[in-house]
Backbone and ligand atoms as CSV (ligand in chain L), in Angstrom:
chain,resi,resn,atom,element,x,y,z
A,1,MET,N,N,87.825,113.404,45.429
A,1,MET,CA,C,88.490,113.237,46.732
A,1,MET,C,C,87.461,113.374,47.858
A,2,ARG,N,N,87.450,112.405,48.741
A,2,ARG,CA,C,86.509,112.447,49.878
A,2,ARG,C,C,87.151,113.211,51.019
A,3,ILE,N,N,86.541,114.342,51.331
A,3,ILE,CA,C,87.082,115.165,52.430
A,3,ILE,C,C,86.035,115.230,53.539
A,4,ALA,N,N,86.486,114.991,54.761
A,4,ALA,CA,C,85.582,115.085,55.919
A,4,ALA,C,C,86.149,116.060,56.930
A,5,ILE,N,N,85.246,116.649,57.686
A,5,ILE,CA,C,85.662,117.566,58.744
A,5,ILE,C,C,85.190,116.978,60.068
A,6,TYR,N,N,86.066,116.965,61.024
A,6,TYR,CA,C,85.703,116.502,62.366
A,6,TYR,C,C,85.837,117.711,63.296
A,7,PRO,N,N,84.716,118.386,63.572
A,7,PRO,CA,C,84.784,119.609,64.368
A,7,PRO,C,C,84.595,119.336,65.860
A,8,GLY,N,N,85.124,120.228,66.654
A,8,GLY,CA,C,84.906,120.090,68.095
A,8,GLY,C,C,85.648,121.165,68.863
A,9,SER,N,N,85.489,121.094,70.173
A,9,SER,CA,C,86.197,122.033,71.038
A,9,SER,C,C,87.562,121.463,71.437
A,10,PHE,N,N,87.627,120.163,71.619
A,10,PHE,CA,C,88.884,119.476,71.963
A,10,PHE,C,C,89.581,120.156,73.151
A,11,ASP,N,N,88.819,120.378,74.213
A,11,ASP,CA,C,89.323,121.149,75.371
A,11,ASP,C,C,89.384,120.291,76.622
A,12,PRO,N,N,90.323,119.355,76.726
A,12,PRO,CA,C,91.384,119.003,75.784
A,12,PRO,C,C,90.997,117.755,74.982
A,13,VAL,N,N,91.897,117.406,74.037
A,13,VAL,CA,C,91.699,116.181,73.259
A,13,VAL,C,C,91.734,114.978,74.210
A,14,THR,N,N,90.847,114.021,73.968
A,14,THR,CA,C,90.797,112.813,74.808
A,14,THR,C,C,91.137,111.583,73.969
A,15,LEU,N,N,91.248,110.463,74.642
A,15,LEU,CA,C,91.481,109.209,73.908
A,15,LEU,C,C,90.267,108.852,73.049
A,16,GLY,N,N,89.094,109.303,73.482
A,16,GLY,CA,C,87.886,109.080,72.686
A,16,GLY,C,C,87.966,109.830,71.363
A,17,HIS,N,N,88.416,111.100,71.427
A,17,HIS,CA,C,88.589,111.877,70.185
A,17,HIS,C,C,89.594,111.173,69.261
A,18,LEU,N,N,90.695,110.774,69.856
A,18,LEU,CA,C,91.761,110.165,69.052
A,18,LEU,C,C,91.261,108.882,68.373
A,19,ASP,N,N,90.526,108.100,69.124
A,19,ASP,CA,C,89.950,106.866,68.584
A,19,ASP,C,C,89.048,107.187,67.381
A,20,LEU,N,N,88.263,108.226,67.544
A,20,LEU,CA,C,87.335,108.611,66.482
A,20,LEU,C,C,88.078,109.123,65.239
A,21,ILE,N,N,89.116,109.913,65.478
A,21,ILE,CA,C,89.921,110.452,64.367
A,21,ILE,C,C,90.498,109.293,63.549
A,22,LEU,N,N,91.017,108.289,64.240
A,22,LEU,CA,C,91.650,107.178,63.532
A,22,LEU,C,C,90.616,106.322,62.782
A,23,ARG,N,N,89.401,106.258,63.313
A,23,ARG,CA,C,88.329,105.549,62.590
A,23,ARG,C,C,87.907,106.345,61.351
A,24,ALA,N,N,87.731,107.658,61.533
A,24,ALA,CA,C,87.257,108.505,60.427
A,24,ALA,C,C,88.289,108.551,59.299
A,25,GLU,N,N,89.535,108.560,59.679
A,25,GLU,CA,C,90.617,108.664,58.692
A,25,GLU,C,C,90.535,107.540,57.653
A,26,LYS,N,N,90.108,106.381,58.115
A,26,LYS,CA,C,90.055,105.215,57.217
A,26,LYS,C,C,88.963,105.357,56.158
A,27,LEU,N,N,88.003,106.239,56.414
A,27,LEU,CA,C,86.839,106.343,55.514
A,27,LEU,C,C,87.020,107.373,54.401
A,28,VAL,N,N,88.011,108.248,54.558
A,28,VAL,CA,C,88.126,109.374,53.625
A,28,VAL,C,C,89.561,109.549,53.122
A,29,ASP,N,N,89.703,110.414,52.121
A,29,ASP,CA,C,91.050,110.695,51.609
A,29,ASP,C,C,91.746,111.751,52.461
A,30,ARG,N,N,90.941,112.684,52.949
A,30,ARG,CA,C,91.520,113.770,53.745
A,30,ARG,C,C,90.571,114.070,54.894
A,31,LEU,N,N,91.138,114.125,56.089
A,31,LEU,CA,C,90.324,114.432,57.274
A,31,LEU,C,C,90.860,115.718,57.893
A,32,VAL,N,N,89.964,116.675,58.078
A,32,VAL,CA,C,90.372,117.931,58.715
A,32,VAL,C,C,89.765,117.966,60.117
A,33,VAL,N,N,90.623,117.946,61.109
A,33,VAL,CA,C,90.165,118.066,62.499
A,33,VAL,C,C,90.107,119.562,62.783
A,34,ALA,N,N,88.902,120.063,63.049
A,34,ALA,CA,C,88.716,121.520,63.115
A,34,ALA,C,C,88.344,121.948,64.534
A,35,VAL,N,N,89.209,122.763,65.111
A,35,VAL,CA,C,89.017,123.231,66.485
A,35,VAL,C,C,88.226,124.540,66.439
A,36,LEU,N,N,87.095,124.546,67.136
A,36,LEU,CA,C,86.269,125.761,67.141
A,36,LEU,C,C,86.952,126.861,67.954
A,37,HIS,N,N,87.064,128.026,67.335
A,37,HIS,CA,C,87.597,129.200,68.028
A,37,HIS,C,C,86.397,130.035,68.433
A,38,ASN,N,N,86.054,129.935,69.712
A,38,ASN,CA,C,84.861,130.630,70.196
A,38,ASN,C,C,85.232,131.541,71.362
A,39,PRO,N,N,85.549,132.815,71.060
A,39,PRO,CA,C,86.026,133.724,72.110
A,39,PRO,C,C,84.999,133.898,73.240
A,40,ALA,N,N,83.727,133.582,72.952
A,40,ALA,CA,C,82.692,133.768,73.974
A,40,ALA,C,C,82.736,132.656,75.024
A,41,LYS,N,N,83.410,131.572,74.721
A,41,LYS,CA,C,83.420,130.430,75.641
A,41,LYS,C,C,84.751,130.364,76.376
A,42,GLN,N,N,84.679,130.247,77.683
A,42,GLN,CA,C,85.933,130.139,78.432
A,42,GLN,C,C,86.413,128.689,78.413
A,43,CYS,N,N,87.616,128.493,77.909
A,43,CYS,CA,C,88.153,127.140,77.782
A,43,CYS,C,C,89.329,126.953,78.729
A,44,ALA,N,N,89.635,125.702,79.027
A,44,ALA,CA,C,90.774,125.409,79.907
A,44,ALA,C,C,92.093,125.556,79.149
A,45,PHE,N,N,92.053,125.320,77.842
A,45,PHE,CA,C,93.253,125.389,77.005
A,45,PHE,C,C,93.000,126.369,75.864
A,46,SER,N,N,94.036,127.134,75.520
A,46,SER,CA,C,93.870,128.084,74.418
A,46,SER,C,C,93.722,127.314,73.105
A,47,VAL,N,N,93.233,127.994,72.095
A,47,VAL,CA,C,93.091,127.344,70.787
A,47,VAL,C,C,94.459,126.837,70.318
A,48,ALA,N,N,95.494,127.674,70.501
A,48,ALA,CA,C,96.837,127.294,70.046
A,48,ALA,C,C,97.303,126.022,70.758
A,49,GLU,N,N,97.032,125.929,72.046
A,49,GLU,CA,C,97.447,124.724,72.790
A,49,GLU,C,C,96.686,123.498,72.301
A,50,ARG,N,N,95.381,123.664,72.059
A,50,ARG,CA,C,94.575,122.523,71.612
A,50,ARG,C,C,95.038,122.042,70.245
A,51,VAL,N,N,95.374,123.011,69.400
A,51,VAL,CA,C,95.876,122.667,68.059
A,51,VAL,C,C,97.243,121.976,68.178
A,52,ASP,N,N,98.103,122.513,69.027
A,52,ASP,CA,C,99.437,121.910,69.192
A,52,ASP,C,C,99.334,120.470,69.694
A,53,PHE,N,N,98.428,120.229,70.633
A,53,PHE,CA,C,98.252,118.856,71.144
A,53,PHE,C,C,97.864,117.925,69.994
A,54,LEU,N,N,96.901,118.363,69.201
A,54,LEU,CA,C,96.428,117.509,68.098
A,54,LEU,C,C,97.538,117.296,67.071
A,55,ARG,N,N,98.280,118.377,66.768
A,55,ARG,CA,C,99.369,118.252,65.781
A,55,ARG,C,C,100.423,117.280,66.287
A,56,GLU,N,N,100.726,117.387,67.570
A,56,GLU,CA,C,101.747,116.506,68.144
A,56,GLU,C,C,101.309,115.036,68.031
A,57,LEU,N,N,100.041,114.795,68.290
A,57,LEU,CA,C,99.540,113.413,68.252
A,57,LEU,C,C,99.483,112.851,66.843
A,58,LEU,N,N,99.210,113.725,65.881
A,58,LEU,CA,C,98.891,113.239,64.536
A,58,LEU,C,C,99.935,113.644,63.509
A,59,ALA,N,N,101.115,114.032,64.007
A,59,ALA,CA,C,102.160,114.569,63.134
A,59,ALA,C,C,102.526,113.614,62.002
A,60,GLN,N,N,102.470,112.320,62.264
A,60,GLN,CA,C,102.927,111.339,61.257
A,60,GLN,C,C,101.878,111.102,60.169
A,61,ASP,N,N,100.673,111.568,60.438
A,61,ASP,CA,C,99.566,111.206,59.574
A,61,ASP,C,C,99.334,112.230,58.476
A,62,THR,N,N,99.712,111.902,57.255
A,62,THR,CA,C,99.661,112.902,56.192
A,62,THR,C,C,98.247,113.167,55.674
A,63,SER,N,N,97.325,112.247,55.959
A,63,SER,CA,C,95.951,112.478,55.461
A,63,SER,C,C,95.108,113.268,56.458
A,64,ILE,N,N,95.714,113.633,57.595
A,64,ILE,CA,C,94.967,114.387,58.614
A,64,ILE,C,C,95.571,115.781,58.769
A,65,GLU,N,N,94.684,116.756,58.767
A,65,GLU,CA,C,95.116,118.145,58.974
A,65,GLU,C,C,94.425,118.698,60.200
A,66,ILE,N,N,95.082,119.628,60.855
A,66,ILE,CA,C,94.451,120.280,61.999
A,66,ILE,C,C,94.220,121.740,61.600
A,67,ALA,N,N,93.010,122.217,61.842
A,67,ALA,CA,C,92.689,123.599,61.481
A,67,ALA,C,C,91.845,124.214,62.586
A,68,THR,N,N,91.688,125.525,62.522
A,68,THR,CA,C,90.756,126.183,63.450
A,68,THR,C,C,89.690,126.885,62.609
A,69,PHE,N,N,88.546,127.091,63.231
A,69,PHE,CA,C,87.506,127.831,62.505
A,69,PHE,C,C,86.695,128.642,63.491
A,70,HIS,N,N,86.075,129.685,62.973
A,70,HIS,CA,C,85.073,130.375,63.765
A,70,HIS,C,C,83.876,130.605,62.851
A,71,GLY,N,N,82.753,130.946,63.451
A,71,GLY,CA,C,81.545,131.093,62.645
A,71,GLY,C,C,80.905,129.743,62.415
A,72,LEU,N,N,80.155,129.660,61.339
A,72,LEU,CA,C,79.390,128.437,61.082
A,72,LEU,C,C,80.275,127.306,60.565
A,73,LEU,N,N,80.038,126.155,61.129
A,73,LEU,CA,C,80.765,124.967,60.687
A,73,LEU,C,C,80.541,124.697,59.196
A,74,VAL,N,N,79.314,124.839,58.753
A,74,VAL,CA,C,79.023,124.506,57.344
A,74,VAL,C,C,79.793,125.428,56.381
A,75,ASP,N,N,80.006,126.682,56.796
A,75,ASP,CA,C,80.775,127.603,55.936
A,75,ASP,C,C,82.217,127.127,55.818
A,76,PHE,N,N,82.761,126.719,56.953
A,76,PHE,CA,C,84.150,126.242,56.921
A,76,PHE,C,C,84.248,124.935,56.122
A,77,ALA,N,N,83.264,124.076,56.300
A,77,ALA,CA,C,83.265,122.807,55.552
A,77,ALA,C,C,83.250,123.087,54.040
A,78,HIS,N,N,82.434,124.062,53.635
A,78,HIS,CA,C,82.383,124.420,52.205
A,78,HIS,C,C,83.718,124.970,51.727
A,79,GLN,N,N,84.331,125.811,52.552
A,79,GLN,CA,C,85.655,126.354,52.174
A,79,GLN,C,C,86.658,125.245,51.898
A,80,LEU,N,N,86.543,124.176,52.686
A,80,LEU,CA,C,87.492,123.059,52.554
A,80,LEU,C,C,87.130,122.118,51.414
A,81,GLY,N,N,85.906,122.245,50.938
A,81,GLY,CA,C,85.429,121.283,49.936
A,81,GLY,C,C,85.034,119.961,50.585
A,82,ALA,N,N,84.712,120.009,51.878
A,82,ALA,CA,C,84.330,118.778,52.589
A,82,ALA,C,C,82.897,118.397,52.248
A,83,ARG,N,N,82.644,117.107,52.232
A,83,ARG,CA,C,81.278,116.617,51.986
A,83,ARG,C,C,80.692,115.944,53.209
A,84,PHE,N,N,81.550,115.684,54.184
A,84,PHE,CA,C,81.085,114.954,55.371
A,84,PHE,C,C,81.507,115.671,56.649
A,85,ILE,N,N,80.605,115.633,57.617
A,85,ILE,CA,C,80.907,116.116,58.959
A,85,ILE,C,C,80.921,114.873,59.841
A,86,VAL,N,N,81.998,114.664,60.548
A,86,VAL,CA,C,82.098,113.493,61.422
A,86,VAL,C,C,81.843,113.929,62.863
A,87,ARG,N,N,80.994,113.177,63.540
A,87,ARG,CA,C,80.767,113.412,64.966
A,87,ARG,C,C,80.740,112.070,65.678
A,88,GLY,N,N,81.105,112.093,66.943
A,88,GLY,CA,C,81.094,110.862,67.726
A,88,GLY,C,C,79.844,110.793,68.587
A,89,VAL,N,N,79.299,109.614,68.722
A,89,VAL,CA,C,78.225,109.410,69.708
A,89,VAL,C,C,78.674,108.288,70.648
A,90,ARG,N,N,78.672,108.622,71.901
A,90,ARG,CA,C,79.154,107.663,72.894
A,90,ARG,C,C,77.997,106.928,73.542
A,91,ALA,N,N,76.966,107.677,73.855
A,91,ALA,CA,C,75.849,107.090,74.596
A,91,ALA,C,C,74.574,107.753,74.111
A,92,PHE,N,N,73.483,107.228,74.581
A,92,PHE,CA,C,72.188,107.758,74.174
A,92,PHE,C,C,72.065,109.234,74.539
A,93,SER,N,N,72.706,109.600,75.633
A,93,SER,CA,C,72.627,110.984,76.110
A,93,SER,C,C,73.239,111.979,75.122
A,94,ASP,N,N,74.129,111.525,74.270
A,94,ASP,CA,C,74.709,112.416,73.254
A,94,ASP,C,C,73.718,112.681,72.131
A,95,PHE,N,N,72.751,111.772,72.005
A,95,PHE,CA,C,71.978,111.726,70.780
A,95,PHE,C,C,71.186,113.009,70.494
A,96,GLU,N,N,70.521,113.527,71.514
A,96,GLU,CA,C,69.628,114.655,71.251
A,96,GLU,C,C,70.390,115.878,70.713
A,97,TYR,N,N,71.480,116.194,71.384
A,97,TYR,CA,C,72.305,117.325,70.964
A,97,TYR,C,C,72.859,117.098,69.546
A,98,GLU,N,N,73.356,115.899,69.325
A,98,GLU,CA,C,73.944,115.591,68.019
A,98,GLU,C,C,72.886,115.608,66.914
A,99,PHE,N,N,71.718,115.096,67.239
A,99,PHE,CA,C,70.612,115.048,66.285
A,99,PHE,C,C,70.208,116.473,65.882
A,100,GLN,N,N,70.079,117.347,66.888
A,100,GLN,CA,C,69.693,118.736,66.604
A,100,GLN,C,C,70.755,119.431,65.750
A,101,MET,N,N,72.000,119.193,66.117
A,101,MET,CA,C,73.088,119.847,65.389
A,101,MET,C,C,73.141,119.337,63.937
A,102,ALA,N,N,73.000,118.032,63.772
A,102,ALA,CA,C,73.064,117.451,62.423
A,102,ALA,C,C,71.924,117.982,61.555
A,103,LEU,N,N,70.730,118.072,62.149
A,103,LEU,CA,C,69.596,118.547,61.343
A,103,LEU,C,C,69.704,120.040,61.040
A,104,MET,N,N,70.238,120.797,61.988
A,104,MET,CA,C,70.455,122.232,61.716
A,104,MET,C,C,71.500,122.394,60.611
A,105,ASN,N,N,72.566,121.628,60.703
A,105,ASN,CA,C,73.595,121.719,59.656
A,105,ASN,C,C,73.033,121.282,58.301
A,106,ARG,N,N,72.147,120.297,58.318
A,106,ARG,CA,C,71.541,119.845,57.056
A,106,ARG,C,C,70.639,120.934,56.468
A,107,LYS,N,N,69.930,121.628,57.368
A,107,LYS,CA,C,69.069,122.718,56.894
A,107,LYS,C,C,69.921,123.833,56.271
A,108,LEU,N,N,71.046,124.105,56.919
A,108,LEU,CA,C,71.926,125.178,56.428
A,108,LEU,C,C,72.664,124.767,55.161
A,109,ALA,N,N,72.986,123.496,55.074
A,109,ALA,CA,C,73.808,123.016,53.948
A,109,ALA,C,C,73.410,121.580,53.598
A,110,PRO,N,N,72.367,121.425,52.759
A,110,PRO,CA,C,71.876,120.082,52.438
A,110,PRO,C,C,72.901,119.197,51.727
A,111,ASP,N,N,73.927,119.802,51.186
A,111,ASP,CA,C,74.946,119.003,50.473
A,111,ASP,C,C,75.915,118.305,51.428
A,112,LEU,N,N,75.897,118.696,52.701
A,112,LEU,CA,C,76.830,118.074,53.654
A,112,LEU,C,C,76.127,116.949,54.413
A,113,GLU,N,N,76.816,115.857,54.589
A,113,GLU,CA,C,76.235,114.719,55.311
A,113,GLU,C,C,76.963,114.546,56.645
A,114,THR,N,N,76.195,114.446,57.728
A,114,THR,CA,C,76.837,114.166,59.023
A,114,THR,C,C,76.942,112.660,59.201
A,115,VAL,N,N,78.112,112.219,59.565
A,115,VAL,CA,C,78.368,110.789,59.754
A,115,VAL,C,C,78.713,110.577,61.226
A,116,PHE,N,N,77.984,109.684,61.882
A,116,PHE,CA,C,78.240,109.414,63.299
A,116,PHE,C,C,79.067,108.152,63.448
A,117,LEU,N,N,80.082,108.260,64.276
A,117,LEU,CA,C,80.912,107.089,64.560
A,117,LEU,C,C,80.901,106.835,66.062
A,118,MET,N,N,81.034,105.578,66.423
A,118,MET,CA,C,81.088,105.226,67.847
A,118,MET,C,C,82.523,104.942,68.253
A,119,PRO,N,N,82.970,105.553,69.323
A,119,PRO,CA,C,84.321,105.220,69.788
A,119,PRO,C,C,84.330,103.848,70.467
A,120,LYS,N,N,85.509,103.357,70.672
A,120,LYS,CA,C,85.700,102.106,71.409
A,120,LYS,C,C,84.903,102.165,72.720
A,121,GLU,N,N,84.318,101.040,73.113
A,121,GLU,CA,C,83.430,101.016,74.292
A,121,GLU,C,C,84.083,101.637,75.519
A,122,GLU,N,N,85.377,101.358,75.720
A,122,GLU,CA,C,86.009,101.843,76.956
A,122,GLU,C,C,86.093,103.374,77.012
A,123,TYR,N,N,85.862,104.032,75.871
A,123,TYR,CA,C,85.888,105.497,75.874
A,123,TYR,C,C,84.483,106.099,75.908
A,124,SER,N,N,83.482,105.246,76.123
A,124,SER,CA,C,82.113,105.754,76.029
A,124,SER,C,C,81.756,106.702,77.171
A,125,VAL,N,N,82.539,106.697,78.220
A,125,VAL,CA,C,82.247,107.660,79.294
A,125,VAL,C,C,83.319,108.755,79.375
A,126,VAL,N,N,84.218,108.756,78.412
A,126,VAL,CA,C,85.293,109.765,78.433
A,126,VAL,C,C,84.833,111.013,77.690
A,127,SER,N,N,84.921,112.145,78.361
A,127,SER,CA,C,84.604,113.408,77.697
A,127,SER,C,C,85.596,114.464,78.180
A,128,SER,N,N,85.744,115.519,77.382
A,128,SER,CA,C,86.642,116.606,77.794
A,128,SER,C,C,86.162,117.209,79.112
A,129,ARG,N,N,84.846,117.298,79.248
A,129,ARG,CA,C,84.290,117.908,80.464
A,129,ARG,C,C,84.669,117.091,81.703
A,130,MET,N,N,84.579,115.771,81.588
A,130,MET,CA,C,84.961,114.896,82.710
A,130,MET,C,C,86.461,115.014,82.994
A,131,VAL,N,N,87.244,115.063,81.923
A,131,VAL,CA,C,88.697,115.194,82.094
A,131,VAL,C,C,89.004,116.487,82.843
A,132,ARG,N,N,88.345,117.564,82.439
A,132,ARG,CA,C,88.595,118.861,83.102
A,132,ARG,C,C,88.210,118.795,84.577
A,133,GLU,N,N,87.080,118.164,84.832
A,133,GLU,CA,C,86.595,118.120,86.213
A,133,GLU,C,C,87.502,117.238,87.090
A,134,VAL,N,N,87.802,116.057,86.601
A,134,VAL,CA,C,88.649,115.138,87.379
A,134,VAL,C,C,90.043,115.741,87.551
A,135,GLY,N,N,90.583,116.271,86.440
A,135,GLY,CA,C,91.937,116.841,86.479
A,135,GLY,C,C,92.040,118.032,87.413
A,136,ALA,N,N,91.035,118.879,87.410
A,136,ALA,CA,C,91.071,120.083,88.246
A,136,ALA,C,C,91.074,119.720,89.726
A,137,MET,N,N,90.523,118.540,90.031
A,137,MET,CA,C,90.478,118.125,91.446
A,137,MET,C,C,91.620,117.179,91.786
A,138,GLY,N,N,92.579,117.100,90.888
A,138,GLY,CA,C,93.778,116.296,91.164
A,138,GLY,C,C,93.581,114.807,90.960
A,139,GLY,N,N,92.486,114.412,90.314
A,139,GLY,CA,C,92.255,112.982,90.044
A,139,GLY,C,C,93.131,112.486,88.902
A,140,ASP,N,N,93.197,111.187,88.790
A,140,ASP,CA,C,94.049,110.552,87.787
A,140,ASP,C,C,93.355,110.586,86.415
A,141,ILE,N,N,93.982,111.265,85.460
A,141,ILE,CA,C,93.366,111.337,84.120
A,141,ILE,C,C,94.095,110.441,83.109
A,142,SER,N,N,95.016,109.616,83.612
A,142,SER,CA,C,95.657,108.689,82.673
A,142,SER,C,C,94.592,107.676,82.245
A,143,GLY,N,N,94.663,107.262,81.018
A,143,GLY,CA,C,93.608,106.382,80.496
A,143,GLY,C,C,92.436,107.156,79.915
A,144,LEU,N,N,92.462,108.470,80.110
A,144,LEU,CA,C,91.402,109.312,79.539
A,144,LEU,C,C,91.942,110.195,78.417
A,145,VAL,N,N,93.215,110.572,78.562
A,145,VAL,CA,C,93.851,111.430,77.549
A,145,VAL,C,C,95.109,110.724,77.039
A,146,PRO,N,N,95.606,111.104,75.868
A,146,PRO,CA,C,96.797,110.430,75.335
A,146,PRO,C,C,97.975,110.535,76.313
A,147,GLU,N,N,98.672,109.421,76.456
A,147,GLU,CA,C,99.732,109.314,77.467
A,147,GLU,C,C,100.778,110.422,77.344
A,148,GLN,N,N,101.162,110.725,76.095
A,148,GLN,CA,C,102.236,111.710,75.918
A,148,GLN,C,C,101.822,113.127,76.344
A,149,LEU,N,N,100.515,113.360,76.482
A,149,LEU,CA,C,100.043,114.700,76.867
A,149,LEU,C,C,99.575,114.748,78.311
A,150,CYS,N,N,99.493,113.572,78.918
A,150,CYS,CA,C,98.814,113.445,80.207
A,150,CYS,C,C,99.363,114.398,81.276
A,151,GLU,N,N,100.687,114.416,81.414
A,151,GLU,CA,C,101.277,115.261,82.481
A,151,GLU,C,C,100.988,116.727,82.242
A,152,ARG,N,N,101.114,117.156,80.984
A,152,ARG,CA,C,100.891,118.575,80.663
A,152,ARG,C,C,99.427,118.971,80.873
A,153,ILE,N,N,98.546,118.071,80.484
A,153,ILE,CA,C,97.118,118.375,80.672
A,153,ILE,C,C,96.792,118.431,82.162
A,154,ALA,N,N,97.301,117.455,82.904
A,154,ALA,CA,C,97.022,117.415,84.353
A,154,ALA,C,C,97.575,118.668,85.031
A,155,ALA,N,N,98.811,119.064,84.648
A,155,ALA,CA,C,99.441,120.233,85.291
A,155,ALA,C,C,98.605,121.482,85.051
A,156,ARG,N,N,98.150,121.659,83.821
A,156,ARG,CA,C,97.358,122.839,83.499
A,156,ARG,C,C,96.023,122.858,84.244
A,157,LEU,N,N,95.406,121.692,84.298
A,157,LEU,CA,C,94.080,121.657,84.932
A,157,LEU,C,C,94.171,121.990,86.425
A,158,GLN,N,N,95.344,121.693,86.992
A,158,GLN,CA,C,95.505,122.031,88.414
A,158,GLN,C,C,95.982,123.458,88.613
A,159,ASN,N,N,96.466,124.072,87.532
A,159,ASN,CA,C,96.906,125.473,87.588
A,159,ASN,C,C,96.265,126.256,86.457
A,160,PRO,N,N,94.980,126.458,86.519
A,160,PRO,CA,C,94.278,127.065,85.380
A,160,PRO,C,C,94.749,128.477,85.060
A,161,ALA,N,N,95.419,129.130,85.993
A,161,ALA,CA,C,95.861,130.505,85.765
A,161,ALA,C,C,96.915,130.585,84.673
A,162,GLN,N,N,97.541,129.426,84.356
A,162,GLN,CA,C,98.620,129.443,83.364
A,162,GLN,C,C,98.117,129.349,81.927
A,163,LEU,N,N,96.841,129.589,81.727
A,163,LEU,CA,C,96.274,129.478,80.373
A,163,LEU,C,C,97.128,130.246,79.361
A,164,GLY,N,N,97.583,129.534,78.331
A,164,GLY,CA,C,98.503,130.151,77.358
A,164,GLY,C,C,97.785,130.861,76.252
L,1,PNS,O1,O,83.202,119.402,70.959
L,1,PNS,P1,P,81.911,120.149,70.932
L,1,PNS,O2,O,81.985,121.371,71.831
L,1,PNS,O3,O,80.716,119.290,71.224
L,1,PNS,O4,O,81.734,120.699,69.409
L,1,PNS,C1,C,80.646,121.494,69.052
L,1,PNS,C2,C,80.865,122.128,67.659
L,1,PNS,C3,C,82.154,122.882,67.582
L,1,PNS,C4,C,80.877,121.038,66.616
L,1,PNS,C5,C,79.632,123.061,67.393
L,1,PNS,O5,O,79.463,123.914,68.485
L,1,PNS,C6,C,79.782,123.902,66.120
L,1,PNS,O6,O,79.801,123.388,65.031
L,1,PNS,N1,N,79.900,125.217,66.297
L,1,PNS,C7,C,80.021,126.150,65.188
L,1,PNS,C8,C,78.796,127.030,65.065
L,1,PNS,C9,C,77.734,126.403,64.187
L,1,PNS,O7,O,77.992,126.017,63.053
L,1,PNS,N2,N,76.500,126.302,64.714
L,1,PNS,C10,C,75.352,125.800,63.972
L,1,PNS,C11,C,75.203,124.299,64.033
L,1,PNS,S1,S,74.562,123.777,65.578
């Protein structure tokens, strides 16, 4: 069974993430979307909210699971029996960070292969960081995040005190 892990912060999930998930799903038998639980990092959305958003979007998809992890990604990948780590590269600017991470993960766990996928061109400038910034200033984030979550994401970004 081909199992892949798609790790990230997903703070919040974007249309770029969703595009990547649907591409990765076609390549494997089981895809685990893994939300990093990093108490040291201040996020706009709680881990539970980020997981709920992903579950809501992917509820119909039986080959996709949503999980959380803390600690090393490679340890969690081994626990799952995953052989592949999926990451997205949008532009050249992503490359250095992704390259370093992939090589570090390879050093830690040579049995795991990082697979890079490119999202649809129109999502090449979409990132969670941009969504947070635009949303916090009351800008329009439709077309950047999944439509069914758009209002909730926008409301939270404008009222960060309501972090759940
Ligand atoms: O969406 P992001 O924030 O770019 O995802 C980064 C993530 C979660 C994939 C990365 O920070 C990670 O894997 N963290 C777990 C800690 C780890 O394994 N570090 C060593 C490899 S760099």
